[in-house]
C-alpha positions in Angstrom: 78.8 122.0 101.6 81.4 124.0 99.7 84.0 121.6 98.5 87.3 121.7 96.6 88.2 119.1 93.9 91.5 117.6 92.8 92.3 115.5 89.8 95.2 113.2 90.7 96.7 111.7 87.5 99.0 109.3 89.1 101.3 106.5 87.9 99.0 103.5 88.5 95.6 105.3 88.4 93.6 108.4 88.2 91.4 109.7 91.0 89.0 112.6 91.4 88.7 113.7 95.0 86.5 116.2 96.9 87.6 117.7 100.3 86.0 120.2 102.7 87.7 123.4 103.9 89.5 121.4 106.6 91.0 119.0 104.1 88.7 116.2 105.1 87.8 113.8 102.3 84.2 114.1 101.2 84.2 111.7 98.3 86.5 110.0 95.8 86.3 108.2 92.4 89.2 106.1 91.1 90.2 104.1 88.0 93.3 102.0 87.4 95.7 103.0 84.6 97.1 100.4 82.2 100.9 99.9 82.5 102.9 98.9 79.5 106.4 97.5 79.4 107.2 97.1 75.7 110.9 96.4 76.2 113.2 95.8 79.3 113.6 99.1 81.1 110.7 100.8 79.2 107.5 101.9 80.9 104.7 103.6 78.9 101.2 105.0 79.3 98.5 105.8 76.9 97.8 109.6 77.1 94.3 109.1 75.6 93.5 106.6 78.4 94.7 109.1 81.1 92.4 111.8 79.8 89.5 109.3 79.5 90.0 108.3 83.1 90.1 112.0 84.1 86.7 112.4 82.5 85.3 109.2 84.0 86.3 109.9 87.5 85.2 113.6 87.4 81.8 112.7 86.0 81.3 110.0 88.6 82.3 112.3 91.4 80.3 115.2 90.0 77.1 113.1 89.9 77.3 112.3 93.6 78.3 115.8 94.6 75.3 117.3 92.6 72.9 114.8 94.2 74.2 115.8 97.6 73.7 119.5 96.7 77.4 120.4 97.3 79.0 123.4 95.7 82.3 123.0 94.0 84.5 126.1 94.6 87.7 125.2 92.7 89.7 122.4 91.2 93.4 121.6 91.5 95.6 119.3 89.4 98.4 117.0 90.6 100.2 114.4 88.6 103.1 111.9 88.1 105.7 114.5 87.5 108.5 113.6 85.0 106.3 111.5 82.7 106.5 113.0 79.2 104.1 113.1 76.3 104.2 114.5 72.8 100.8 115.9 71.5 99.5 117.8 68.5 97.9 120.8 70.2 95.8 121.5 67.0 93.7 118.4 67.5 94.7 116.9 70.8 96.3 113.7 69.4 99.0 112.0 71.4 101.8 111.4 68.9 103.4 108.5 70.8 102.9 106.7 74.1 103.8 108.7 77.2 107.2 107.8 78.5 106.8 107.2 82.3 109.2 108.6 84.9 110.3 105.0 85.7 111.4 104.5 82.1 115.2 103.9 81.8 115.6 103.9 78.0 117.7 107.1 78.0 120.3 105.9 80.4 123.0 105.9 77.7 122.3 109.5 76.9 122.6 110.4 80.6 125.9 108.5 80.9 127.2 110.7 78.0 126.1 113.8 79.9 128.2 112.7 82.8 131.2 111.9 80.6 131.0 115.2 78.7 130.8 117.3 81.9 127.3 118.6 81.0 125.9 116.9 84.1 127.7 119.6 86.2 125.9 122.4 84.3 122.6 120.6 84.7 123.1 120.3 88.4 124.1 123.9 88.8 121.2 125.3 86.9 118.4 122.8 87.8 119.4 121.2 91.0 118.9 117.7 89.4 121.1 114.8 88.5 121.6 113.8 84.9 119.3 110.8 85.1 116.7 109.2 82.7 114.2 109.8 85.5 113.7 113.4 84.3 111.9 114.7 81.3 114.5 116.4 79.1 116.1 113.2 77.7 112.6 111.7 77.2 111.7 114.7 75.1 114.9 114.3 73.2 114.1 110.6 72.6 110.7 111.5 71.3 112.1 114.1 68.9 114.5 111.5 67.6 112.4 108.4 67.5 108.7 109.2 67.5 106.7 110.2 64.4 106.3 113.9 65.2 106.8 115.5 61.8 103.1 115.5 61.0 102.2 117.7 64.0 100.8 121.1 63.1 101.4 122.4 66.7 103.9 120.2 68.5 103.6 120.1 72.3 106.2 118.3 74.5 104.9 118.3 78.0 104.4 116.6 81.4 101.0 115.2 82.5 99.9 118.3 84.4 100.0 120.2 81.2 98.1 117.6 79.3 95.3 117.5 82.0 95.1 121.3 82.4 94.9 121.7 78.6 92.2 119.1 78.4 90.1 120.3 81.3 90.1 123.9 80.0 89.0 123.1 76.5 91.8 121.1 74.8 92.1 122.0 71.1 89.3 124.5 71.6 91.2 127.1 73.6 92.6 125.0 76.4 95.4 126.5 78.5 98.8 125.0 77.7 100.5 125.6 81.0 102.7 124.0 83.7 103.7 125.2 87.1 107.2 125.6 88.6 107.0 122.4 90.7 106.6 120.4 87.5 108.9 122.5 85.3 111.6 122.0 87.9 111.5 118.2 87.2 112.4 118.5 83.5 116.1 119.3 83.6 115.2 122.4 81.5 114.1 124.8 84.3 116.6 127.3 85.7 116.0 127.5 89.5 117.6 130.9 89.8 116.0 132.5 86.8 112.6 130.8 87.4 112.2 130.1 83.7 113.1 127.7 80.9 116.8 127.6 80.4 117.8 128.4 76.8 121.3 126.7 77.4 119.7 123.4 78.4 117.0 123.6 75.8 119.7 123.9 73.2 121.8 121.1 74.8 118.8 118.7 74.4 117.6 120.2 71.1 114.2 121.0 72.6 112.2 123.7 70.7 111.1 126.1 73.3 107.8 126.7 71.4 106.8 123.2 72.2 107.1 123.8 76.0 104.2 124.9 78.2 104.0 128.4 79.7 105.1 128.4 83.3 102.5 129.8 85.8 102.3 129.9 89.6 101.3 126.7 91.4 98.5 128.7 93.1 96.4 130.9 90.9 93.5 130.9 88.3 94.4 129.0 85.1 91.1 128.7 83.4 87.7 127.1 83.9 86.4 123.5 83.5 84.9 123.2 80.0 81.3 122.1 79.5 82.5 119.1 77.5 84.0 117.6 80.6 80.8 117.8 82.6 77.9 120.3 82.3 77.5 120.6 86.1 81.2 121.4 86.6 81.4 123.8 83.7 82.9 127.1 84.8 84.5 125.8 88.0 87.9 127.6 88.3 91.0 125.4 87.6 93.1 127.2 90.2 96.1 125.1 91.2 98.8 122.8 89.9 101.4 120.8 91.9 103.5 117.8 91.0 102.4 114.9 93.1 105.3 114.9 95.6 105.1 118.7 96.2 101.3 118.3 96.5 101.8 115.7 99.2 104.2 118.1 101.0 101.5 120.8 100.9 98.8 118.3 101.8 100.8 117.2 104.8 100.9 120.9 105.8 104.7 120.9 105.8 104.8 124.6 105.2 107.7 125.4 107.6 111.4 124.7 106.9 112.6 121.4 108.3 109.4 119.6 108.0 109.7 116.4 106.0 107.1 114.2 104.3 107.7 110.7 102.9 105.3 109.3 100.3 105.4 105.6 99.8 103.4 105.1 96.6 104.7 103.4 93.5 108.1 104.9 94.4 109.3 106.4 97.7 109.8 110.2 97.8 111.1 112.3 100.7 110.8 116.1 100.5 112.0 118.5 103.2 110.7 122.1 103.1 113.9 124.2 102.7 112.3 127.6 102.8 112.5 130.5 100.3 116.2 130.5 99.6 117.7 127.9 97.3 119.5 125.3 99.5 122.7 123.5 98.8 121.9 119.8 98.4 124.2 117.1 99.7 125.4 114.1 97.7 122.6 112.0 96.2 119.9 114.7 96.8 118.0 117.0 94.5 117.1 120.6 94.9 113.6 121.4 93.5 110.8 123.9 93.7 108.2 123.0 96.4 105.6 125.5 95.1 105.2 129.0 93.8 102.2 130.7 95.5 102.2 133.6 93.1 100.3 136.6 94.6 99.4 134.4 97.6 102.9 133.8 98.9 106.5 133.2 97.9 108.2 130.5 95.9 109.6 127.8 98.2 112.2 125.2 97.7 112.6 121.6 98.8 115.3 119.0 99.2 114.3 115.8 97.7 115.3 112.2 97.7 113.7 109.8 95.3 113.5 106.0 95.0 111.9 104.5 92.0 110.4 101.4 93.6 108.4 101.2 96.8 104.8 100.1 96.4 105.9 98.7 93.0 107.8 96.1 95.0 104.6 95.0 96.7 102.9 94.8 93.3 105.8 92.6 92.3 105.0 90.3 95.2 101.4 90.2 94.1 101.5 90.1 90.3 104.8 88.4 89.4 105.5 86.1 92.4 101.9 85.4 93.5 102.9 85.5 97.2 99.8 87.7 98.0 96.4 88.1 96.4 96.0 91.8 97.2 98.5 94.5 98.2 96.7 94.9 101.5 97.8 91.4 102.6 101.5 92.2 102.8 101.3 93.9 106.1 99.8 91.0 108.0 102.1 88.5 106.2 105.2 90.6 107.1 104.1 91.0 110.7 103.5 87.3 111.1 107.2 86.9 111.6 109.6 88.9 113.9 112.4 89.3 111.3 113.3 88.3 107.7 115.3 85.2 108.8 118.4 86.5 107.1 116.7 87.5 103.8 117.5 90.9 102.4 115.7 92.6 99.5 117.0 95.5 97.5 114.1 97.1 95.5 116.3 98.3 92.5 113.7 97.0 90.0 114.2 100.1 87.9 117.7 101.1 89.0 118.6 103.0 92.2 117.7 106.6 92.9 118.8 108.7 95.9 121.4 108.7 97.3 123.1 106.4 94.7 121.7 107.5 91.3 122.7 104.3 89.6 120.4 103.4 86.7 122.3 100.1 86.1 121.6 98.6 89.5 119.6 95.5 89.7 117.0 94.3 92.2 118.1 91.4 94.4 116.8 89.0 97.0 119.7 87.7 99.1 120.5 85.7 102.1 118.1 82.8 101.2 118.0 79.5 103.0 115.5 76.6 103.2 114.1 78.3 106.3 113.0 81.5 104.4 109.2 81.5 103.8 106.9 83.7 101.9 106.3 85.6 105.2 110.1 86.3 105.5 110.2 87.5 101.9 107.3 89.9 102.6 109.1 91.1 105.7 112.3 91.7 103.8 110.4 93.8 101.2 108.7 95.9 103.9 112.0 96.3 105.7 113.7 97.4 102.5 111.2 100.3 102.2 112.1 101.4 105.7 115.8 101.1 104.9 115.3 103.2 101.8 113.7 105.9 103.9 116.5 105.8 106.4 119.2 106.1 103.7 117.5 109.0 102.2 117.0 110.8 105.5 120.7 110.2 106.3 121.6 111.9 103.1 119.3 114.8 103.9 121.0 115.3 107.2 124.2 116.2 105.3 122.5 119.2 103.8 121.9 122.6 105.4 118.3 122.1 106.5 117.7 120.9 110.1 115.0 118.2 110.0 112.3 118.3 112.7 109.5 115.9 112.0 108.6 113.2 109.5 105.0 112.9 108.2 104.2 109.9 106.0 101.5 109.1 103.4 100.9 106.9 100.4 99.4 103.4 100.3 102.3 101.6 102.0 102.3 104.2 104.9 99.2 102.5 106.2 101.5 99.7 107.5 102.4 100.3 111.2 105.5 98.1 110.7 106.9 100.4 108.1 106.2 103.6 110.1 107.9 102.1 113.2 110.9 101.0 111.2 111.2 104.5 109.9 111.0 106.0 113.4 113.6 103.6 114.8 116.0 104.1 111.9 115.8 107.9 111.6 115.4 108.9 115.2 112.5 111.2 114.2 108.9 111.0 115.4 106.8 109.7 112.5 103.3 110.9 112.1 100.6 109.5 109.8 97.6 111.7 108.9 94.0 110.8 109.2 93.9 110.5 105.4 96.8 109.1 103.4 95.4 110.9 100.3 97.8 113.7 101.0 98.7 114.2 97.3 95.1 114.9 96.1 94.3 116.9 99.3 97.3 119.1 98.7 96.2 119.9 95.1 92.7 120.7 96.2 93.9 122.9 99.1 96.3 125.0 96.9 93.4 125.6 94.6 91.3 126.7 97.6 94.0 129.2 98.5 93.8 130.7 95.0 90.1 131.3 95.4 90.3 132.6 99.0 88.7 129.6 100.7 91.9 128.9 102.6 95.0 130.8 103.7 98.5 129.7 104.4 98.6 130.7 108.0 95.6 128.5 108.9 96.6 125.3 107.0 98.6 123.7 109.9 95.5 123.8 112.1 93.6 121.7 109.6 96.1 118.7 109.9 95.6 116.0 112.5 97.5 112.7 113.0 95.9 109.3 112.9 98.9 107.7 114.6 102.4 108.7 115.9 105.4 106.5 116.1 108.1 107.3 118.6 111.7 106.1 117.8 113.1 103.3 119.9 116.6 101.8 120.1 116.7 98.9 117.6 120.1 97.1 117.7 118.8 94.2 115.5 117.4 96.7 113.0 120.7 98.6 112.9 122.5 95.3 112.1 119.9 94.5 109.4 120.4 98.0 107.9 124.2 97.5 107.7 123.6 94.1 105.9 121.1 95.9 103.5 123.6 98.6 102.6 126.1 95.8 101.7 123.4 94.2 99.6 122.9 97.5 97.8 126.6 97.6 96.8 126.2 94.1 95.4 123.2 95.1 93.3 125.3 97.8 91.7 127.9 95.2 90.8 125.1 93.1 89.2 124.2 96.0 87.0 127.8 96.4 85.9 127.9 92.8 84.8 124.6 93.1 82.9 124.6 93.8 79.2 121.1 95.3 79.2 119.4 98.0 81.2 117.3 97.3 84.3 113.7 96.2 83.9 110.9 97.1 86.1 109.7 93.5 86.0 112.9 91.6 86.3 114.8 90.8 89.6 118.0 89.0 90.2 117.7 86.3 92.9 120.8 85.4 94.8 121.3 82.8 97.5 123.6 83.3 100.5 126.9 81.4 100.5 
């Protein structure tokens, strides 16, 4: 069988995945990635560990594919997008821990950007909000606080660049590149010029020579080096997409108005907005969906981002001990018909769309002696549905007409969440046969670059596992109104706090 590979360097783990020409998953290898929280509001990864896991998963997968006599045609890369790392390109050393997209240490700098009026310039040029979520202030922090002076060839980059550089040879001739979908997440990419913005690079004091070369999302980048795996040596590395754009592509949302919602560590909704830059409503972002290079146009997306989704389920498991495995939350939440008055706001790392409030705090409200662990689990799952509803409501204020919602990510396996989304948004919610849409999208865009696939035939390769029709839900509407009120209270909690939000700390409030 001819197969396409993807390396998915995600927030909580790294996977190597093989798919056939129809996007069906042939095989997968996975490793967990260590999470580090050195201070409240800080989240870090070890770049060397990321690359080690890339090697481990690819070699494991390659051994099974070779034994099965499959032929690898191309490899695509997808990644946690805004996470930023400083490396010495002369020898491959990471000069400091990677600052993860969830990290909030640069919130004070972003507040200053708002006060100075520079946030308006950032929005106009990049389509983004001035928020610590994005890469530019992380790069600025590294330049000011990390020991970078000893680097002979400084690189400031996102994880796609790190992985592409490593796979194609690293310090021995590796390609130091990024694609438009990742560059558009840095606060340094001019959407109209399709290039790094000198005005913003100057604003953040970023040396342009440290940034990667921007290439199309779909197109030959280089070849897998023999040092990665001898059997994979020479396989074309032919596609790069940030994880959320890769999920949009993997869900075959190639027509304007199609929306995908990924419920992974965070929750991310992207709507295909076509080839003209759209105007985004309040609380939304405008970003690049993909640049198909010689295989098609550059397309845009409207995006809404929430920093915590699956991470809230991990909190139930790791910090509260209410469940032993993440998979248990669905059955526990469905064992009750409602949350018995409990309301959860998953602002464990501030609030993203449509509020963009980095100081907001997570909260569990409406508690009584009758609230059990099942009710808490139900409140957490409901909060993910409410997040999706709030983000879709914001999208409807833009100039893109929404037609259908396709869901993926680990939490999307819960029927309860999918039905809550359908009821709250009024859209038919469809879940694909495989929820590995991110890695599938990266593999398929690499397949387009090598001629295995074409854009016109992609939609025919998508099939739903389940569809959820919207139903009137008066109780759900009332719970949503209560949840919105709780969101406003979490923002007040942040205003009263003297320190930034922590991914591992939550305020617990009882009802009057």
